C-alpha positions as CSV (number, residue, x, y, z in Angstrom):
1,M,-38.8,44.3,-4.4
2,L,-35.7,42.3,-5.5
3,N,-32.7,41.7,-3.3
4,V,-29.7,39.9,-4.8
5,E,-26.9,39.0,-2.5
6,N,-23.5,37.4,-3.5
7,L,-25.1,35.7,-6.6
8,T,-22.6,33.2,-8.0
9,V,-22.8,31.0,-11.1
10,H,-19.9,28.7,-12.0
11,F,-20.0,26.3,-14.9
12,P,-17.7,23.2,-14.7
13,I,-15.8,22.4,-17.9
14,G,-13.9,19.3,-16.8
15,R,-10.6,18.6,-15.1
16,G,-11.6,20.6,-12.1
17,L,-11.9,23.8,-14.1
18,L,-14.7,26.3,-13.7
19,V,-16.0,29.2,-15.8
20,R,-16.8,31.9,-13.2
21,A,-19.5,33.5,-15.2
22,V,-21.1,35.4,-12.2
23,D,-18.9,35.8,-9.2
24,G,-20.5,37.5,-6.2
25,V,-23.0,40.0,-7.6
26,S,-25.2,42.0,-5.2
27,F,-27.8,44.7,-6.0
28,T,-31.4,45.6,-5.3
29,V,-34.3,46.7,-7.5
30,S,-37.2,48.8,-6.0
31,K,-40.8,48.7,-7.0
32,G,-41.4,50.6,-10.2
33,E,-37.6,51.1,-10.8
34,T,-35.4,50.3,-13.7
35,L,-31.9,49.1,-13.0
36,G,-29.6,49.0,-16.0
37,L,-27.0,46.3,-16.1
38,V,-24.2,47.1,-18.7
39,G,-20.8,45.7,-19.7
40,E,-18.9,44.0,-22.5
41,S,-20.1,40.8,-24.1
42,G,-19.3,37.8,-22.0
43,C,-19.2,39.7,-18.7
44,G,-22.1,37.7,-17.2
45,K,-25.1,40.1,-17.7
46,S,-27.5,37.6,-19.3
47,T,-26.4,34.8,-16.9
48,T,-27.2,37.1,-14.0
49,G,-30.7,37.7,-15.3
50,R,-31.4,34.0,-16.0
51,A,-30.1,33.0,-12.6
52,I,-32.4,35.4,-10.8
53,L,-35.4,33.7,-12.4
54,R,-33.9,30.3,-11.8
55,L,-33.7,29.5,-15.5
56,I,-30.2,28.2,-14.8
57,P,-28.8,26.7,-11.6
58,T,-26.8,28.9,-9.2
59,T,-23.6,28.0,-7.3
60,A,-24.1,30.3,-4.3
61,G,-25.8,33.4,-3.1
62,S,-29.4,34.4,-2.5
63,V,-32.3,36.0,-4.4
64,A,-35.2,37.4,-2.5
65,F,-38.3,38.7,-4.3
66,D,-40.8,40.6,-2.2
67,G,-39.2,38.8,0.8
68,R,-39.5,35.3,-0.6
69,D,-36.4,33.2,-1.3
70,V,-36.4,32.3,-5.0
71,L,-33.4,30.0,-5.1
72,S,-34.8,27.6,-2.4
73,A,-38.4,27.8,-3.5
74,S,-40.2,24.5,-4.1
75,N,-41.7,23.7,-7.5
76,T,-45.1,24.7,-6.3
77,E,-43.8,28.0,-4.8
78,L,-41.7,28.7,-7.9
79,H,-44.8,28.1,-10.1
80,E,-46.5,30.8,-8.1
81,L,-43.5,33.2,-8.4
82,R,-43.4,32.7,-12.1
83,R,-46.6,34.7,-12.3
84,R,-44.9,37.7,-10.7
85,M,-41.4,37.4,-12.4
86,Q,-41.1,37.2,-16.2
87,M,-38.4,37.7,-18.9
88,V,-38.2,39.3,-22.4
89,F,-35.5,37.5,-24.3
90,Q,-32.8,39.1,-26.6
91,D,-33.7,37.4,-29.9
92,P,-37.3,38.0,-30.7
93,F,-37.3,35.3,-33.4
94,A,-35.6,32.4,-31.5
95,S,-37.7,33.0,-28.4
96,L,-41.1,32.5,-30.2
97,S,-42.2,29.1,-31.4
98,P,-42.5,29.1,-35.3
99,R,-45.2,26.4,-35.0
100,L,-47.6,28.4,-32.9
101,T,-49.8,31.3,-33.9
102,V,-49.2,34.6,-32.1
103,G,-52.5,34.1,-30.2
104,K,-51.4,30.7,-28.9
105,I,-48.0,32.0,-27.9
106,V,-49.5,34.8,-25.8
107,A,-52.2,32.5,-24.4
108,E,-49.7,29.8,-23.3
109,P,-48.9,31.4,-19.9
110,L,-52.6,31.9,-19.3
111,E,-53.3,28.2,-19.9
112,I,-50.3,27.0,-17.8
113,H,-51.4,29.1,-14.8
114,N,-55.2,28.6,-15.3
115,V,-56.0,32.2,-15.9
116,G,-59.4,32.8,-17.4
117,A,-62.5,30.7,-16.9
118,N,-62.6,29.5,-20.5
119,A,-61.0,29.8,-23.9
120,A,-63.2,32.8,-24.8
121,E,-61.9,34.8,-21.8
122,R,-58.3,33.9,-22.7
123,R,-58.9,35.1,-26.3
124,D,-60.2,38.4,-25.0
125,R,-57.1,38.7,-22.8
126,V,-54.8,37.9,-25.7
127,T,-56.5,40.6,-27.8
128,E,-56.1,43.1,-25.0
129,L,-52.4,42.3,-24.6
130,L,-51.6,42.6,-28.3
131,S,-53.5,45.9,-28.4
132,A,-51.6,47.2,-25.4
133,V,-48.2,46.6,-27.2
134,G,-49.4,48.2,-30.4
135,M,-49.9,45.1,-32.5
136,P,-52.4,45.3,-35.5
137,V,-55.9,43.7,-35.4
138,G,-55.7,40.1,-36.6
139,A,-52.2,39.5,-35.4
140,A,-53.3,36.7,-33.1
141,N,-54.1,34.5,-36.2
142,R,-50.7,34.9,-37.8
143,Y,-47.3,33.3,-37.2
144,P,-44.1,35.0,-35.9
145,H,-42.3,34.8,-39.2
146,E,-44.9,37.1,-40.8
147,F,-43.8,40.1,-38.6
148,S,-40.9,42.4,-38.5
149,G,-38.2,42.2,-35.7
150,G,-39.8,45.0,-33.8
151,Q,-43.2,43.5,-34.0
152,R,-41.9,40.1,-32.9
153,Q,-40.3,41.8,-29.8
154,R,-43.7,43.4,-29.0
155,I,-45.2,39.9,-29.1
156,G,-42.5,38.7,-26.7
157,I,-43.4,41.6,-24.4
158,A,-47.1,40.8,-24.6
159,R,-46.4,37.2,-23.6
160,A,-44.3,38.4,-20.7
161,L,-47.1,40.7,-19.5
162,A,-49.8,38.1,-19.8
163,L,-49.8,37.2,-16.1
164,N,-49.5,40.8,-14.9
165,P,-46.0,40.4,-13.5
166,E,-44.4,42.9,-11.1
167,F,-40.8,42.3,-12.3
168,L,-39.3,41.8,-15.7
169,V,-35.8,40.9,-16.8
170,L,-35.2,42.6,-20.1
171,D,-32.3,40.8,-21.7
172,E,-31.1,43.3,-24.4
173,P,-34.6,43.6,-25.7
174,V,-33.8,46.0,-28.5
175,S,-30.2,44.9,-29.6
176,A,-31.6,42.8,-32.5
177,L,-33.7,45.6,-33.8
178,D,-33.1,48.4,-36.3
179,I,-32.1,51.7,-34.8
180,S,-35.4,53.3,-36.0
181,V,-37.4,50.7,-34.1
182,R,-35.5,50.7,-30.8
183,A,-36.9,54.0,-29.5
184,Q,-40.5,52.7,-30.2
185,V,-39.9,49.6,-28.1
186,V,-38.1,51.5,-25.3
187,N,-40.9,54.0,-25.1
188,L,-43.5,51.2,-25.0
189,L,-41.7,49.7,-22.1
190,A,-41.6,53.0,-20.3
191,D,-45.3,53.5,-20.9
192,L,-46.1,50.0,-19.6
193,Q,-44.0,50.6,-16.5
194,Q,-45.8,53.9,-15.8
195,Q,-49.2,52.3,-16.2
196,R,-48.5,49.1,-14.3
197,G,-45.7,50.0,-11.8
198,I,-43.5,47.1,-13.1
199,S,-39.8,46.9,-12.0
200,Y,-37.2,46.2,-14.7
201,L,-33.7,44.8,-14.8
202,F,-32.7,46.2,-18.2
203,I,-29.6,44.3,-19.5
204,G,-27.8,46.0,-22.4
205,H,-24.6,47.3,-23.8
206,D,-25.9,50.5,-25.5
207,L,-24.9,53.1,-22.9
208,S,-27.0,55.9,-24.5
209,L,-30.0,53.7,-24.4
210,I,-29.5,52.6,-20.8
211,R,-29.0,56.3,-19.8
212,H,-32.5,57.0,-21.2
213,A,-34.2,53.9,-19.8
214,A,-32.8,53.4,-16.3
215,Q,-32.9,55.3,-13.0
216,R,-29.8,53.5,-11.7
217,V,-27.0,51.7,-13.6
218,A,-24.7,48.8,-12.6
219,V,-21.5,48.2,-14.6
220,M,-20.4,44.6,-14.8
221,Y,-16.9,43.4,-15.6
222,L,-15.8,39.7,-15.7
223,G,-18.6,38.4,-13.5
224,R,-18.6,41.3,-10.9
225,I,-20.2,44.7,-10.5
226,V,-17.5,47.3,-10.5
227,E,-19.6,50.4,-10.2
228,I,-23.3,51.1,-9.4
229,A,-24.8,54.5,-9.1
230,P,-27.8,56.7,-10.0
231,A,-27.7,57.2,-13.8
232,A,-27.1,60.9,-13.6
233,A,-24.1,60.5,-11.3
234,L,-22.6,57.6,-13.2
235,Y,-22.7,59.3,-16.6
236,S,-21.5,62.7,-15.3
237,N,-18.8,61.5,-12.8
238,P,-17.8,57.8,-13.3
239,R,-15.5,56.6,-10.6
240,H,-14.1,53.4,-12.1
241,P,-11.6,53.2,-14.9
242,Y,-13.7,50.6,-16.7
243,T,-16.8,52.7,-16.7
244,R,-14.8,55.6,-18.0
245,S,-13.5,53.4,-20.8
246,L,-16.9,52.2,-21.8
247,L,-18.3,55.7,-21.9
248,A,-15.3,57.0,-23.9
249,S,-15.8,54.2,-26.4
250,A,-19.3,55.3,-27.2
251,P,-19.4,57.2,-30.6
252,I,-20.2,60.9,-30.6
253,P,-22.3,62.5,-33.3
254,D,-19.5,64.8,-34.4
255,P,-17.6,64.0,-37.6
256,S,-15.0,66.7,-36.8
257,R,-13.5,64.6,-34.0
258,R,-11.5,61.4,-34.2
259,R,-10.0,59.0,-31.6
260,E,-6.3,59.4,-30.8
261,R,-6.4,55.8,-29.5
262,A,-8.9,53.2,-28.4
263,P,-10.2,54.1,-25.0
264,L,-10.3,50.4,-24.0
265,E,-7.6,48.1,-25.4
266,G,-7.1,44.4,-25.1
267,D,-9.5,41.6,-24.2
268,P,-10.8,40.6,-20.8
269,P,-8.9,37.8,-19.0
270,S,-10.3,34.3,-19.2
271,P,-13.1,33.6,-16.7
272,V,-11.4,30.2,-16.1
273,N,-8.1,31.8,-15.0
274,M,-8.7,35.0,-13.2
275,P,-5.9,37.4,-12.5
276,S,-4.9,38.2,-8.9
277,G,-6.3,41.3,-7.3
278,C,-8.3,43.6,-9.5
279,R,-9.7,41.9,-12.5
280,F,-9.4,45.0,-14.6
281,R,-5.8,45.8,-13.7
282,N,-4.2,44.4,-16.9
283,R,-6.2,46.9,-19.0
284,C,-6.3,49.8,-16.5
285,P,-4.3,53.0,-17.2
286,F,-4.2,53.8,-13.4
287,A,-3.0,50.3,-12.2
288,Q,-0.6,50.3,-9.3
289,P,1.2,47.3,-7.4
290,V,-1.6,47.2,-4.9
291,C,-4.1,46.4,-7.7
292,A,-2.3,43.0,-8.2
293,E,-2.2,42.3,-4.4
294,R,-5.8,43.1,-3.2
295,D,-9.2,42.7,-4.8
296,P,-11.0,46.0,-4.4
297,E,-14.4,46.1,-2.7
298,L,-17.3,48.4,-3.6
299,I,-16.8,51.6,-1.6
300,Q,-19.2,54.5,-1.2
301,I,-18.3,57.6,-3.2
302,D,-18.5,60.7,-1.0
303,G,-21.3,63.1,-1.7
304,V,-23.5,60.9,-3.8
305,A,-25.9,58.5,-2.2
306,G,-25.9,55.1,-3.7
307,H,-22.7,55.6,-5.7
308,H,-20.3,52.7,-5.2
309,S,-17.1,51.8,-7.1
310,A,-14.8,48.8,-6.8
311,C,-11.5,50.6,-7.3
312,H,-8.6,51.2,-4.9
313,F,-8.4,54.8,-6.3
314,A,-12.0,55.6,-6.8
315,R,-11.9,58.7,-4.7
316,E,-8.6,59.9,-6.2
317,L,-9.2,59.5,-10.0
318,P,-8.6,62.7,-12.0
319,V,-11.6,64.7,-13.3
320,W,-13.1,62.9,-16.2
321,S,-14.0,64.4,-19.6
322,P,-16.1,62.3,-22.0
323,L,-14.2,63.7,-24.9
324,E,-10.7,63.1,-23.4
325,S,-10.0,60.3,-26.0
326,Y,-10.9,62.4,-29.0
327,L,-8.9,65.0,-31.0
328,P,-10.1,67.5,-33.6
329,Q,-9.6,66.3,-37.2
330,G,-6.4,67.8,-38.7
């Protein structure tokens, strides 16, 4: 359904300098599939999602949705594509207008795209959408500030579903919510996907959540995808040192264990001044001279279909244990 090839987004900051936010990203999303996109803050995840929907300009690359070129689409063509591609934003408060009632917020896409013969039909559609995401009766007449964070995010999901889209970009849709509410929203998204066959690009940094929500996972570092694989293969046998560091950094529910050291130390290099060769080499425990000389390409990992890693030593890394960075207390 979605085919992204060599997507590049550079932001000029003056004096000939560029912030290379997204630097040659490629992936696909199939119909009814969820692809998780994970990585540290600032790695380019949200920029990738916004660029796919043409919410920000791109520098290079191509985005094809159901065979149609998104980046070169005319305004008329893009208006039509907007009905099929929508986004749920990260902050459920900032993405909803405080001046509009919930009913008007959800009805706005219907009015823009002339869906419904009259105002009464649109009101019925709004009621149906709010019911589908579990909002209480009468919610349409209230304002966003009258609801909790989880309820506001449900309103954002209802707005995104108003036009019956086939593809949604979910930009960290539960990161601003309490831990007790996250599972409710993720389960809601899973139910909606099953009922409607929607495809998701699920952007996040909570690895346990992505493992539950996505069929495939792409790991992003400093503007590039460094590993992409089926979720089960990536979590059981990660073949890139950065992926291993991310997984080892996740807390484990065992107070009897403590970290001997931080699994991932230091900060990413500046996206304005990229290091030569592999971008992760300055933080990588397996770095060799070749890592500074050549930029690794995504290579197929033997024995696992769809598992690719951008590491010179992806096939030679030692067996990985998720608890290797922990020691028993005492």
